[in-house]
C-alpha positions as CSV (number, residue, x, y, z in Angstrom):
1,M,0.0,0.0,0.0
2,S,1.4,3.4,-0.9
3,G,1.8,6.3,1.5
4,T,-1.2,8.1,-0.1
5,E,-3.4,5.0,0.2
6,E,-2.4,4.4,3.8
7,A,-3.1,8.0,4.6
8,R,-6.6,7.7,3.1
9,A,-7.3,4.7,5.2
10,L,-6.7,6.5,8.4
11,S,-9.6,8.0,10.4
12,G,-9.8,11.7,11.4
13,P,-8.5,11.1,15.0
14,Q,-5.7,8.9,13.6
15,K,-4.6,11.6,11.1
16,A,-4.6,14.2,13.9
17,A,-2.6,11.8,16.0
18,V,0.0,11.3,13.3
19,L,0.3,15.1,12.6
20,M,0.7,15.9,16.3
21,L,3.4,13.2,16.8
22,A,5.2,14.6,13.8
23,L,5.1,18.1,15.3
24,G,7.0,16.9,18.4
25,E,6.4,17.1,22.1
26,E,6.5,20.9,22.6
27,H,4.0,21.7,19.9
28,C,1.9,18.7,20.7
29,A,1.6,19.8,24.3
30,K,0.4,23.3,23.2
31,L,-2.2,21.8,21.0
32,F,-3.5,19.5,23.7
33,G,-3.8,22.6,25.9
34,L,-6.3,24.1,23.5
35,M,-8.5,21.0,23.3
36,H,-11.5,19.8,25.2
37,E,-11.1,16.8,27.4
38,D,-13.1,14.6,25.0
39,E,-10.9,15.6,22.1
40,I,-7.7,14.8,24.1
41,R,-9.1,11.4,25.0
42,E,-10.0,10.5,21.5
43,I,-6.7,11.6,19.9
44,S,-4.7,10.1,22.8
45,A,-6.5,6.7,22.2
46,A,-5.6,7.0,18.5
47,M,-2.0,7.7,19.3
48,A,-1.7,4.8,21.7
49,Q,-3.1,2.3,19.1
50,L,-1.4,3.8,16.1
51,G,1.7,1.5,15.9
52,P,4.4,2.2,13.3
53,V,3.6,4.7,10.6
54,R,5.7,4.8,7.4
55,S,7.6,8.0,6.7
56,E,5.8,8.3,3.2
57,T,2.5,8.2,5.0
58,V,3.6,11.0,7.4
59,E,4.8,13.1,4.5
60,R,1.5,12.5,2.6
61,L,-0.5,13.6,5.6
62,C,1.6,16.7,6.2
63,A,1.3,17.6,2.5
64,E,-2.4,17.0,2.5
65,F,-2.8,19.2,5.6
66,A,-0.7,22.0,4.0
67,E,-2.7,21.8,0.7
68,Q,-6.1,22.0,2.5
69,L,-4.8,24.9,4.6
70,G,-3.3,26.8,1.7
71,S,-6.3,26.3,-0.7
72,S,-8.9,27.4,1.8
73,G,-8.6,31.2,1.0
74,S,-10.9,33.3,3.2
75,I,-12.8,31.3,5.8
76,V,-16.3,31.9,7.0
77,G,-17.3,30.3,10.3
78,S,-21.0,29.8,10.9
79,F,-23.4,27.4,12.5
80,E,-24.4,26.1,9.0
81,N,-20.8,25.5,7.9
82,T,-20.0,23.8,11.2
83,E,-23.0,21.5,10.9
84,R,-22.2,20.6,7.3
85,L,-18.6,19.6,8.2
86,L,-19.7,17.6,11.2
87,L,-22.2,15.6,9.1
88,K,-19.3,14.4,7.0
89,T,-17.8,12.4,9.9
90,L,-20.5,12.0,12.6
91,P,-24.0,10.5,12.7
92,R,-26.8,13.0,12.3
93,E,-28.1,12.4,15.8
94,R,-24.7,13.2,17.4
95,V,-24.3,16.3,15.1
96,S,-27.7,17.6,16.3
97,Q,-26.7,17.1,19.9
98,I,-23.4,19.0,19.4
99,M,-25.1,21.9,17.5
100,E,-27.7,22.2,20.3
101,E,-24.9,22.4,22.8
102,I,-23.1,25.1,20.7
103,R,-26.2,27.2,20.4
104,G,-26.9,26.8,24.1
105,P,-25.1,28.6,27.0
106,A,-21.3,29.3,26.6
107,G,-18.8,27.0,28.2
108,R,-16.3,24.3,27.3
109,T,-17.7,21.6,29.6
110,M,-21.3,20.8,30.7
111,W,-20.6,22.3,34.1
112,D,-19.2,25.5,32.6
113,K,-22.4,25.7,30.6
114,L,-24.6,25.2,33.6
115,G,-22.8,28.0,35.3
116,N,-24.0,30.3,32.6
117,V,-27.7,29.3,32.8
118,N,-30.0,31.7,34.6
119,E,-30.4,30.4,38.2
120,A,-34.2,30.6,38.0
121,V,-34.3,28.5,34.9
122,L,-31.9,25.9,36.4
123,A,-33.8,25.8,39.7
124,N,-37.0,25.3,37.9
125,Y,-35.6,22.2,36.2
126,L,-33.7,20.8,39.2
127,K,-36.7,21.0,41.5
128,N,-38.2,18.0,39.6
129,E,-35.0,15.9,39.9
130,Y,-33.9,13.6,42.7
131,P,-32.2,15.5,45.6
132,Q,-29.1,13.4,45.1
133,T,-28.9,14.4,41.4
134,V,-29.3,18.1,42.4
135,A,-26.6,17.7,45.1
136,V,-24.2,16.4,42.4
137,V,-25.0,19.3,40.1
138,L,-24.6,22.0,42.7
139,A,-21.3,20.5,43.9
140,K,-20.0,20.9,40.3
141,V,-21.0,24.5,39.6
142,R,-19.4,27.6,41.1
143,P,-20.4,28.2,44.8
144,H,-22.0,31.6,44.2
145,H,-24.2,30.2,41.4
146,A,-25.1,27.1,43.5
147,A,-26.1,29.4,46.3
148,R,-28.5,31.4,44.1
149,V,-30.0,28.1,42.7
150,L,-30.4,26.6,46.2
151,A,-32.2,29.7,47.5
152,M,-34.8,29.3,44.7
153,L,-35.6,25.7,45.4
154,P,-38.6,24.8,47.7
155,E,-37.4,25.0,51.3
156,G,-37.9,21.3,52.3
157,F,-36.4,20.1,49.0
158,A,-33.5,22.4,49.4
159,M,-32.7,21.0,52.8
160,E,-32.8,17.5,51.4
161,V,-30.2,18.6,48.8
162,V,-28.1,20.3,51.5
163,M,-28.1,17.1,53.6
164,R,-27.0,15.0,50.7
165,M,-24.2,17.5,49.8
166,L,-22.9,17.3,53.4
167,R,-22.8,13.4,53.2
168,M,-21.4,13.3,49.7
169,E,-17.9,12.1,49.2
170,S,-16.2,11.7,45.9
171,V,-18.7,11.0,43.1
172,Q,-18.1,7.9,41.1
173,K,-17.2,8.6,37.5
174,D,-20.1,6.5,36.1
175,V,-22.6,8.4,38.3
176,L,-21.2,11.7,37.1
177,D,-21.2,10.7,33.5
178,G,-24.9,9.6,33.9
179,V,-25.9,12.9,35.4
180,E,-24.0,14.7,32.6
181,R,-25.7,12.7,29.9
182,T,-29.1,13.3,31.4
183,L,-28.5,17.1,31.6
184,R,-27.2,17.2,28.0
185,A,-30.1,15.2,26.6
186,E,-33.0,16.5,28.7
187,F,-32.1,20.0,29.7
188,M,-29.4,21.7,27.6
189,S,-30.8,20.6,24.3
190,N,-34.3,21.9,25.2
191,L,-32.8,25.1,26.6
192,A,-30.9,25.7,23.4
193,R,-34.0,25.3,21.4
194,S,-36.1,27.5,23.7
195,T,-33.6,30.3,24.0
196,R,-33.1,31.0,20.2
197,R,-34.0,34.6,19.9
198,D,-37.0,35.9,18.2
199,A,-36.0,38.3,15.4
200,H,-38.5,40.9,16.5
201,E,-37.0,40.9,20.0
202,M,-33.5,41.2,18.6
203,M,-34.5,44.2,16.4
204,A,-36.3,45.8,19.4
205,E,-33.0,45.8,21.3
206,I,-31.1,47.2,18.4
207,F,-33.7,49.9,17.9
208,N,-33.5,50.7,21.6
209,S,-29.8,51.4,21.2
210,L,-30.3,53.9,18.3
211,D,-30.5,57.6,18.9
212,R,-34.0,59.0,18.8
213,Q,-33.8,60.4,15.3
214,A,-32.4,57.2,13.8
215,E,-35.0,55.1,15.7
216,Q,-37.9,57.2,14.4
217,R,-36.5,57.1,10.8
218,F,-36.1,53.3,10.8
219,L,-39.5,52.7,12.4
220,A,-41.2,55.0,9.9
221,A,-39.5,53.3,7.0
222,L,-40.4,49.8,8.4
223,E,-44.1,50.8,8.9
224,E,-44.3,51.6,5.2
225,R,-42.9,48.1,4.3
226,N,-44.3,45.9,7.0
227,R,-46.7,47.7,9.5
228,E,-47.3,44.5,11.5
229,A,-43.5,44.0,12.1
230,A,-43.1,47.6,13.1
231,E,-45.9,47.4,15.6
232,R,-44.5,44.2,17.0
233,I,-41.1,45.8,17.5
234,K,-42.6,48.9,19.1
235,S,-44.5,46.8,21.5
236,L,-41.2,45.0,22.5
237,M,-39.2,48.2,22.9
238,F,-38.6,49.7,26.3
239,T,-37.9,53.4,26.2
240,F,-37.1,56.1,28.7
241,D,-40.8,57.2,28.6
242,D,-41.8,53.7,29.7
243,L,-40.2,54.4,33.1
244,N,-43.7,55.8,33.9
245,R,-44.6,52.2,34.5
246,L,-42.4,52.0,37.6
247,T,-43.9,52.0,41.0
248,P,-42.6,54.5,43.6
249,P,-40.4,51.9,45.3
250,A,-38.9,50.9,42.0
251,V,-38.2,54.6,41.1
252,Q,-36.5,55.0,44.5
253,A,-34.3,51.9,43.9
254,L,-33.4,53.2,40.4
255,L,-32.5,56.6,41.8
256,R,-30.1,55.0,44.4
257,A,-28.4,53.0,41.6
258,V,-28.2,55.6,38.8
259,E,-25.0,57.6,38.1
260,K,-25.8,61.1,39.5
261,D,-24.4,62.9,36.4
262,K,-26.7,61.0,34.1
263,L,-30.0,62.0,35.7
264,P,-30.1,65.8,35.0
265,L,-29.1,65.2,31.4
266,A,-31.8,62.4,30.9
267,L,-34.5,64.5,32.5
268,K,-33.6,67.5,30.5
269,G,-35.3,65.9,27.5
270,A,-38.0,64.2,29.4
271,S,-41.8,65.0,29.6
272,E,-43.0,67.0,32.6
273,K,-45.0,63.9,33.7
274,L,-41.8,61.8,33.8
275,R,-39.9,64.5,35.6
276,E,-42.5,64.7,38.3
277,L,-42.3,61.0,38.8
278,F,-38.6,61.3,39.7
279,F,-39.0,64.5,41.7
280,G,-41.9,63.0,43.7
281,N,-39.6,60.2,44.8
282,L,-36.9,62.4,46.1
283,S,-36.8,64.5,49.3
284,E,-37.9,68.1,48.9
285,R,-34.3,69.3,49.1
286,A,-32.9,66.7,46.7
287,A,-35.7,67.4,44.2
288,K,-35.0,71.1,44.4
289,M,-31.3,70.5,43.8
290,L,-32.1,68.3,40.8
291,R,-34.3,70.9,39.2
292,E,-31.5,73.5,39.6
293,E,-29.0,71.1,38.0
294,I,-31.3,70.6,35.0
295,E,-31.8,74.4,34.6
296,A,-28.0,75.0,34.9
297,L,-27.3,72.6,32.0
298,G,-28.5,75.1,29.5
299,P,-28.8,73.9,25.9
300,V,-27.6,70.3,25.4
301,K,-27.1,68.1,22.4
302,L,-29.9,65.6,21.8
303,R,-27.3,62.9,21.4
304,E,-26.1,63.5,24.9
305,V,-29.7,63.3,26.3
306,D,-30.3,60.1,24.3
307,E,-27.1,58.5,25.7
308,A,-28.0,59.4,29.3
309,Q,-31.6,58.2,28.9
310,G,-30.3,55.0,27.3
311,A,-27.9,54.3,30.2
312,I,-30.8,54.7,32.7
313,V,-33.0,52.4,30.6
314,T,-30.3,49.8,30.4
315,L,-29.8,50.0,34.2
316,A,-33.6,49.6,34.8
317,K,-33.7,46.5,32.6
318,E,-30.7,45.0,34.4
319,M,-32.3,45.7,37.8
320,A,-35.6,44.1,36.6
321,A,-33.7,41.0,35.3
322,Q,-32.1,40.6,38.7
323,G,-35.4,41.0,40.5
324,Q,-34.4,44.3,42.2
325,I,-37.3,46.2,40.6
326,E,-40.5,45.3,38.7
327,I,-41.5,46.9,35.5
328,G,-45.3,46.7,35.1
329,E,-47.0,46.2,31.8
330,G,-48.9,49.5,32.0
331,E,-51.8,50.5,29.8
332,E,-51.3,52.2,26.5
333,D,-52.8,55.5,27.7
334,E,-50.5,55.5,30.7
335,M,-47.4,55.7,28.6
336,V,-45.8,58.9,27.4
337,F,-44.5,58.9,23.8
């Protein structure tokens, strides 16, 4: 068999093993450092079982690698390209699983990914699992994330989990692998599917980040082409005027968190109704000082007002996401446009 024929007969992991052995220990170690544990295991197994490889085969593989690298030209990485390449070497079911994981929360390992899942979402899933399973999961994620998840579990169930965590010694590898497989199959794949973003939500966030003139221009143009889409996006947008929905406690919490130099600028371009909402949640002295600061600003650029209002809206949305404040739905006639 010629070197070319022998090279063709090798599997992907075997080819990678040959190339890495040819590169030498130093480069091989660096490449292993960039790989996931599963990849290291697969290539290491191929190395261990490789046996002698003829020099002509090694040369053919190196030439093949260089040819592919040199002829690729510009490279475009995308979900579609990745999926197409994976389908050439892996079963469709395994490819679907990998793509769902890629589209899901970021992280190299399952436990890294769980650490990036919203604690309320994770707690909602874990509350239906066995306490021992939950104990294993919480022992593997970061302590501060585990604490937030634990606090959201039903109290009696949470204590069952705590007791099992206290009694837990080293977890057997097959148990850990079983939990990981279950999480991957039942939770992460469903999460990846459910968290794919709606295009209208994405555009609402983009439009929220535009300055006022650009936002109005785009929305007006979109209304001419697709009125239904424009209305959907407007309903999903959260603007500075929508702060009228906030309750007095929420306004007070926002006032404590906002950067003090942003507020006068933001209120400079706000409606009188919205100004009164903020003034009414300050002490008489603080409200008077804020009025004076707004008046002292004099003429300001609309862009600066938009930036200040945008920063406060972003802060309000972050606080709402963390449960620090609640943004009510409000009625259409309660909003100021």
